[in-house]
C-alpha positions, 0 to 999 in steps of 0.5 A: 881854540878853547881847551875843554879836553879834560875835567881840569881844563873845564875847571880852569875855564870856569875859574878864568871867568870868575866861577869857582866850581867844585869837582863834581860840577866841573866833571858833569859839565866836562861830560855834558860838553864831551857827549853833547848831552843837555846838563840838568842843574837842580838846587836852592835859588842863588847857588849858581845854576844860571850863572854857570851857563852865562859862564860857559857862554862867555868862556866859549865865546857863544851866544847865550839864548835864554828861555825864562820859564813860567806857569803857562809857557807854551810852544808859541812863546818858546819856539816861534810866532808869526807876525800877524800884523805884517801878514795882514799888511802884505795881504792887503797890499797884494789885494790892492795891486791885484796879485792873484797868485795864491800859492805864491802869496801863502808861501810868502806869508808863511816864510822866515820874513814873517816869522818871529824866532823864540829861544828854542828855534833860535838855538837850532839855528846856526850862530856866529862862533859856534853853537849857542848855549841854551839856558832853559831857566827854572823849568820847574815853573812850567807844567807837564804839557810843556815838558812833554813838548820839550822832549823833542827838542832835547832828544833829537835837537829839533822843533816843528813848526806846523807851516814850515815843518821840522827844523833840526840843528846842524850842530846841537846847542849846549843845553842847560836846564836849571830848576829850584825844585819847587816841583818835581820835573818828570823823569822822561825829561831827566832821562835825556840830561846829565844830572847834578844837584848844585848845593851851597859851597863849603866855607873855603870855596865860598871864600874863593868865590867871594875873592874871585868876584870881589878882589878888593874885599880884605881877607878878614871881611870876607871870612866874617861875611862868609861865616855869618851867611853860612851861620844864617843858613842853619836858621829856620828862615823862609828863604836862606841866603845863596851865593848870589846873596853873599856876593851882593852883601859883600859888595855893599860892605865894600861900598860902605868902607866897612873894615870888619863886621859889626852889629850896626853894620849887619843891622843896616844891611841885612836887606841885601842877604835876607829878602823877606821881613819876617826873616829880618825881624828874626834875625836883627838885633840880639840874634845877629849879635849872638851869631856875630860873636859865634863866628868871631870865636870860630875864626879866631880859633881857626 
């Protein structure tokens, strides 16, 4: 049986899957699992919020059910929908065969046979291996009405389908919500969750993350890559690189058989860490060389 009986056990569990959490994140994750409370993770894009849901699901052997949020998301898309085409075929078939039992036909048409499960309903159903991990990703991209709708699901772990009634989870799923803070999420939703701000990691922890994910990368190149990305984050960029970009860049460097950073290598691979042309133009060339000289001096002094 997977051990999640302590903060240290949760920290070890996450680390076993290649996720290197800080102590605060390990603590709030332990409490969410222990108390059965939804976990609300907020922070910059690329800091590992979505990844922790995937890691927990993999570590516990649970199904990961992901609800990707976007503007205009509604209950039908999030909970369930009816297969109208199949219902019409069944109705025409009943008419053709002379089936006059209207009550039985209506009951059959609005049954699980014609129900299309969406993420929220699937998360309330029993799953092999135990309650699933429900990831409600980028909740800040939805609007206030959908947030209000989520309150029932997060308070009582149930959803209501007008034709079927209320469906309650026998055992609550593990719920993780993420937000990139493109807008403020309503307090009523946050009150139902344990909250944690996921920040960019410090140098040592980002080194641990990189070495955990890409063990073939040399210590020297790992240190230079992490130091350079952390130096980039201090610049006035449209989109600062997250940990995900650090990992992607390190994979590119490894694929190129780079032994150390150089202005040429940085110039050729900036697109792995910076995703906007204005940011690339601001950094490439002399600014990148200056930053590289800075971090080399810092690493030598360390």
